[in-house]
C-alpha positions in Angstrom: 16.4 10.7 4.1 19.3 9.0 5.8 20.0 11.8 8.2 19.4 10.7 11.8 16.2 12.3 13.2 17.6 13.8 16.3 18.6 17.0 18.0 16.4 19.8 19.4 12.8 20.2 18.3 13.9 23.0 15.9 16.6 20.8 14.4 14.1 18.0 13.9 11.7 20.4 12.2 14.5 21.5 9.8 15.3 17.9 9.0 11.7 17.2 8.2 11.4 20.3 6.1 14.5 19.4 4.0 13.2 15.8 3.6 9.7 17.0 2.5 11.3 19.3 -0.1 13.3 16.4 -1.5 10.3 14.1 -1.5 8.2 16.6 -3.4 10.9 16.6 -6.1 11.0 12.7 -6.1 7.2 12.6 -6.5 7.4 15.0 -9.5 10.1 12.9 -11.1 8.2 9.6 -10.7 4.6 10.6 -11.2 3.2 9.0 -14.3 6.6 7.5 -15.2 6.9 3.7 -15.9 10.8 3.9 -15.8 11.9 0.7 -14.2 15.6 1.5 -14.5 15.1 4.8 -12.5 13.2 2.9 -9.8 16.0 0.3 -9.7 18.5 3.0 -9.1 16.3 4.5 -6.4 15.9 1.2 -4.6 19.6 0.4 -4.8 20.4 3.7 -3.2 18.7 2.5 0.0 15.9 5.1 0.0 13.2 2.4 0.5 14.9 1.3 3.7 15.0 5.0 4.8 11.3 5.4 4.2 10.5 2.2 6.2 12.7 3.3 9.1 10.8 6.6 9.2 7.4 4.8 9.0 8.3 2.4 11.8 10.1 4.7 14.2 8.4 8.1 14.0 5.0 8.9 15.4 2.7 8.0 12.5 0.7 11.2 12.8 3.9 13.3 12.5 4.5 11.8 9.0 3.2 14.1 6.3 1.7 13.1 2.9 5.0 14.1 1.2 6.4 10.8 2.6 3.5 8.5 1.9 2.9 9.9 -1.6 6.6 9.6 -2.7 6.7 6.0 -1.5 3.5 5.3 -3.4 5.0 6.6 -6.6 8.0 4.2 -6.2 5.5 1.3 -6.1 3.2 2.7 -8.8 3.5 2.2 -12.6 6.2 -0.4 -11.9 6.9 -3.9 -13.1 6.5 -7.1 -11.1 10.3 -7.1 -10.7 10.3 -3.7 -9.1 7.4 -4.6 -6.8 9.2 -7.8 -5.7 12.4 -5.8 -5.0 10.3 -3.6 -2.7 8.6 -6.6 -1.1 12.0 -8.0 -0.3 12.7 -4.9 1.9 9.8 -6.1 4.2 7.7 -3.0 3.8 4.4 -4.1 5.4 5.1 -3.2 9.1 5.8 0.5 8.2 2.9 0.8 5.8 0.4 -0.9 8.1 1.4 1.7 10.9 0.3 4.4 8.5 -3.2 2.9 8.0 -4.2 4.4 11.3 -3.0 7.9 10.4 -5.5 10.7 11.2 -4.9 12.1 7.7 -7.0 9.9 5.4 -4.7 10.9 2.4 -1.7 9.3 4.1 -3.7 6.2 5.0 -4.9 6.0 1.4 -1.4 6.2 0.1 -0.3 3.5 2.5 -3.1 1.0 1.5 -2.5 1.8 -2.2 1.2 1.1 -1.8 0.3 -2.2 -0.1 -2.0 -3.1 -2.9 0.6 -2.2 -5.6 3.1 -4.5 -3.9 0.5 -7.3 -3.5 -0.2 -7.2 -7.3 3.2 -8.7 -7.9 2.4 -11.6 -5.5 -0.7 -12.4 -7.4 0.9 -12.0 -10.8 3.7 -14.4 -10.1 1.7 -17.2 -8.6 -1.0 -19.6 -9.9 -4.6 -18.5 -9.5 -5.2 -21.7 -7.4 -2.3 -20.8 -5.0 -2.8 -18.7 -1.8 -1.4 -15.2 -2.0 2.2 -15.3 -0.9 2.0 -12.0 1.1 -0.9 -13.2 3.3 1.2 -14.1 6.3 3.5 -11.1 6.0 0.5 -8.8 6.3 -1.5 -10.8 8.8 1.4 -11.0 11.3 0.9 -7.3 11.9 -2.9 -7.6 12.2 -2.9 -5.9 8.8 -6.1 -7.4 7.4 -8.1 -6.1 10.4 -6.5 -2.6 10.0 -7.1 -2.6 6.2 -10.7 -3.6 6.8 -11.1 -0.7 9.4 -10.3 1.7 6.5 -13.4 0.5 4.6 -15.6 1.0 7.7 -14.3 4.5 8.3 -16.2 7.3 6.6 -13.1 8.1 4.6 -12.3 8.6 1.0 -13.7 6.4 -1.8 -10.0 6.0 -2.9 -8.9 4.4 0.3 -12.1 2.3 0.7 -11.7 1.0 -2.9 -8.1 0.1 -2.4 -8.8 -1.6 1.0 -11.5 -3.8 -0.5 -9.1 -4.8 -3.4 -6.3 -5.4 -0.9 -8.4 -7.8 1.2 -9.9 -9.5 -1.9 -6.4 -10.2 -3.4 -5.1 -11.4 0.0 -7.8 -14.0 0.2 -6.9 -15.6 -3.1 -7.4 -19.4 -2.7 -8.6 -18.7 0.9 -12.1 -18.3 2.3 -13.0 -15.1 4.2 -14.2 -16.7 7.4 -15.6 -13.6 9.0 -19.1 -13.3 7.6 -19.4 -9.6 8.1 -16.0 -8.9 6.4 -17.0 -11.3 3.5 -20.3 -9.5 2.9 -18.8 -6.0 3.1 -15.9 -6.8 0.8 -18.0 -8.6 -1.8 -20.7 -5.9 -1.9 -18.1 -3.2 -2.2 -16.2 -5.0 -5.0 -19.5 -5.6 -6.9 -20.2 -1.9 -6.7 -16.9 -1.3 -8.4 -17.9 -3.3 -11.5 -19.6 -0.1 -12.7 -16.9 2.2 -11.6 -15.8 5.1 -13.9 -12.2 4.2 -13.4 -11.3 1.4 -15.8 -8.3 0.3 -13.7 -10.4 -0.1 -10.6 -13.2 -1.9 -12.5 -10.7 -4.4 -13.9 -9.1 -5.1 -10.6 -12.5 -5.6 -8.9 -13.4 -8.1 -11.6 -10.2 -10.0 -11.0 -10.7 -9.9 -7.2 -14.3 -11.2 -7.4 -13.0 -14.0 -9.6 -10.5 -15.0 -6.8 -13.2 -14.9 -4.2 -15.8 -16.8 -6.2 -13.4 -19.8 -6.2 -13.4 -19.8 -2.4 -17.0 -19.1 -1.7 -16.9 -21.9 0.9 
């Protein structure tokens, strides 16, 4: 992951192939595991920074799902402490760039990673306090780009996570844009009957946040 992405087109192709092979292994190791110590070792190795440099510097559409999925699994099934460690690496610029990826699976992984990191911000602040990550995402026009994922005819997975993302970000804030507000609230209400218990619970929490700021 730390190897400079340079050389001829063939050399760059070989670097990408080696990285993708390593990332498939990393995904297999992390998937379904809630091992915080393992994630701490991964984070301390500098791999998160390597991911973010790739997300920021490479053409987004050249980045395969091996990259986005492995990063997602670092953020998933992890404690608030791990999520805050990742947040401190300033991950949002790189992840927001991936939201416009032509592969909806990569965009879905990116918005799910953003939401996983956001959860720590909500969990570690009072319900009446604004979300601490709001400005960090808004500075890159992130809310508009997350909302665009809902409006695309993409996967249910990415649309659900996008609605949850925006709902959490507007904790203790009013969604001023009336179209955005209506779309987000309607989508979240539809998730109250979702077959996925995790999604259903998050939607309930998000609507609770938004009802406090109905304006």
